C-alpha positions in Angstrom: 38.7 32.2 9.5 35.4 33.3 7.6 34.1 36.5 7.7 30.6 37.6 7.9 30.7 39.0 4.2 32.2 35.9 2.8 29.7 34.0 0.3 28.9 30.5 1.5 29.1 27.9 -1.5 26.2 25.7 -1.4 25.3 22.8 -3.7 22.3 23.3 -5.9 20.3 20.7 -7.5 21.1 21.2 -11.1 20.5 18.8 -13.8 23.6 16.5 -14.1 22.8 15.5 -17.7 22.1 11.8 -16.6 19.2 11.6 -19.1 16.8 9.8 -16.4 13.4 11.0 -17.1 10.8 10.7 -14.7 7.2 10.6 -15.9 4.2 11.7 -13.8 1.8 8.5 -13.3 -0.9 8.6 -15.5 -4.4 9.1 -13.5 -6.5 5.8 -13.4 -9.7 5.9 -15.0 -12.4 6.2 -12.6 -13.7 2.5 -13.3 -10.5 1.0 -12.8 -10.1 3.0 -9.4 -13.2 1.9 -8.2 -12.4 -1.9 -8.8 -8.8 -1.4 -7.2 -10.5 0.3 -4.3 -12.9 -2.7 -3.9 -10.2 -5.3 -4.1 -8.1 -3.1 -1.6 -11.3 -3.1 0.9 -11.6 -6.9 0.6 -8.0 -7.2 1.2 -8.0 -5.3 4.3 -11.1 -7.1 5.8 -9.5 -10.4 5.5 -6.0 -9.3 6.8 -7.7 -7.5 9.9 -9.7 -10.3 10.9 -8.7 -11.4 14.4 -7.3 -14.5 15.3 -10.3 -15.2 17.6 -12.5 -14.6 14.5 -10.7 -17.0 12.4 -10.8 -19.8 15.1 -14.6 -19.3 15.8 -15.4 -19.7 11.8 -12.9 -22.8 12.1 -14.9 -24.2 15.0 -18.4 -23.6 13.1 -17.0 -25.3 10.1 -15.7 -28.2 12.0 -19.0 -28.4 13.6 -21.1 -28.3 10.7 -18.8 -31.1 9.1 -19.5 -33.3 12.2 -23.1 -32.8 12.1 -23.4 -33.8 8.6 -24.3 -37.4 8.2 -21.7 -39.7 6.5 
């Protein structure tokens, strides 16, 4: 039975000497970040396109192909 004055042992986050070095990521240069943001935005627009929008575009492409004389 523990008394109120008994110290409780807690595990602390001590360095175990594993030799693992985690470096903070280097901040991106502004120019690189702008290019990455633009590419990300383009990818998101593509992924968020609804099925209906894709089908509509497909129908328009097929229609234009059919209207083009051979």
